N, C-alpha and C positions, 0 to 999 in steps of 0.2 A: 534493227532490221526494216528501218523507218525509210520510207519510200516518198520522197518528193515528185511528182508527176502526173499531176490532174489535168492537166491539158492534155497531155497525151492521151490518157485512158479516156476524157470525152472526146478526142478527135476520134479514137480507135470505136468508141462505141456508136458516135454518130455517122461515122464513115464507114462501117464496115460488119453491120449487122448479119449477113450472110456468113461470116466468117465465124463471128459471137453463135450465131446457131447451129453452125456445124460442131463447133467445138463441145456445146452443151449435148447435141445428139451423141458424138464419139463418148463423153462420160456418163451419159444417162442408159447407153445399152447395158453397162455393165452391172446398174441397179438392181437387186433384190431384197425381196422380201427378209426380214429376219424370222425367227421363231415366235418375235412379238408380234409380228404384222407388218406394219410398217418400218421403212428402214430411215435411220437417220443419216442426214449429210451433212457435210460440212464444206464449205469453200476457205481453203486455208489461203491466207494471201488475196484476201477479194479484192482489194483496190476499193472503187466507188459501187463494187457490187455489180457489174454489168453482166457476168456469167451469174449470179444467181437470180437478177432479176429476170433474165431469159428461164432459168431453172424453172422459175413460180409461172411464168406466162404458159409452161406447158403441163400445169396442174401437174407436176410429178410430187414425190415426196417433198415435206416441207424441209428447208433447206437452213441452214443456221452459218454465221461466216467468222471468219477471224481477220482482224487485219491493225496491226500496229500503228500505222501511222493515224494520229488523233483526227486530223482532219477528213481524213477518208473513209474511218471508222462511222464519222457523224452522219457522212452521205449516205452510208450505206442504212445505219436505223432511221434518217429520215424519208429513208424509200420502204420502211415499214419490215425490216429485215433484222431478225436478231444478230447483234456484232460486237464479238469479242476483242477487246485490243492484246491479250495477252495469252499465251498455253496455260499459263498458272492459273488463270479464271475461268478457265472451261472443268466442270465435274462431270460430264456427262462422255460417256464414250461412242464413237461413231461407225455404221457400218460400212458407210463408203465414204473415202475424204479426197478429193480432188484438187489439185494445185497447178493452177495456168501462168505459166509466166513468170514465175517468184522465184525457183531455186536460185537461179541464175546471179539475183540479186544478193544472195546472201553468202559471206565466205566461208563462214564453216558452215557449209550444208550438209556433211553429215551428221553433225551435231545435232541440226534441226531435223533432218530424217529421225533420228534416235528419237528425239521428243515427241515424234509423232506418232512413231511408233508406238511409246512406252504410255504417253498420257491421252493421245487421241482415238487410235483406234480400237475398236472393240475385237476379240476372239473372233477370227476366220474373216475381220473384215479388208476393205480393199482400199489403196491407195494408189490414186492415177497422176501420174507426173507428166506435163506437158512443157518443155523447154527449148530453147533454142539448140541446132546441130550444127556441128563442123563450126571448131574453132576457128581454121584459117578464113571462115565467114567475117570474121568478128570485126565489125567496123565503126564508123562515127556515130552510128546510131545506137549501136550496143553501150558505146561509151559514153554519149551521152544520156542513156536510158538507167547507167550505172551497174550496168553487168559487168561482174568478177569473170565471164566465162561464159561460153558457148560448149555443150557437151558434145562428146563421141558415144556411142552406141556403150563403148566395151565402158567408160568411165562412170556412165550413167547406172548402168547394170551395175558395176563392182560397189559403187557407194551405197546404192539402196540394199544389195545384199550387205554390204558391211554395217549396215543399221539393224538387222537381224529381221529383216522382210524376205520374202522367197518371190521372186521376178516372175511372172507368169507370162507376160508377152515385153516386146519391145519392139517399136518401129517406128519409121519415117512418115511425116506427113509434110503436104504440100510440096509435091517434087517441082512443079515449075517455079515456087517460091524461091528455092534454091536457087535457079537462075537469076530470079530477081535480085536476091541477097547480093549476087555478084557485082547485077550492075551498080547496086548502092553501094558497095563497097569499094568500087574501081572507078567508075564513072561519079561517085556522089550526087545520087542523083536521089531525090526524098531523103535528105537527111534532116529535115529538118518535119517530124509528122505532124504538127500543130499547122503548119503553111502548104499542104500537100494533100489538099482534099480532093484534086482531081487524081492524082495518083491513087489516093486510097479507093475513090469510086471505081476507077477501072480495076483495081486490084481485086476489089470483091465483087462484081459484075461479073467479069469475063476470067481473068489471070484464076482467079482461087477457083469456079466451079469446075473449069478445065482442069483444072490442079486434081481438084479430086477426084475426077475421072479417070486419070491418067494413075492415080495412086491406088485405086480400086483395081485396074488393069494390070497391077503389080510392081509398078516404081516407088512402092513403100517399101519395099523390100530392099532395096538400093541406095535411096536418095529422098534426102526431102530438107525444107526449112529448118522443121521440128522433129521432135521425137515424142513419143506417146508412149510410157511404160504402165504397167498396170504390174502391181504386186501385193501377196498376200501374207497378213498377220497370222502365220498359224500356231 
């Protein structure tokens, strides 16, 4: 499950701060205290810890990370966040596990979902999965980033259910991003994330905020660049 993409991750962290804040906001709204008080949270496939750092900035529940890439996990640790390299290292179970743009990098995704359910999720815990949507949008960017696939809503729901989790909701995110992905695919604009800072700036400051508004107005039921799925371990 190792992933080499530090430059792309740093580019997204520096060039899309609003996007990262929105993702953490979407994930954190599902946070609920457990019977012991504070909930335990894990960022699965944390990369360089961008979302975990944003999570900490909001003074939310303490967060741990799991990142198999040794270079990236060291970066997370240097940022002051506890980080595991493998599922086998984790002894605790969590009330909320979120995974942002990770499953598409894993060939045997159902196997990993099953391990998350069995090894990482406490009883009644939630799993939040955020992945790229629509296989026909698969482009040079996906290939460079090492994506095995983009997901249909039907496929994602099926695979999560096959892992033994109960799907609570599944909706699209970033309706305008769908159009942007079409442009990237057919016009080959912005295929090099590390050298497209101006595109990231426009996307983060103009396109994505407008896209979020359109999502709220109802477009998230029909279309979007990504899928956000929430499931529970019963």
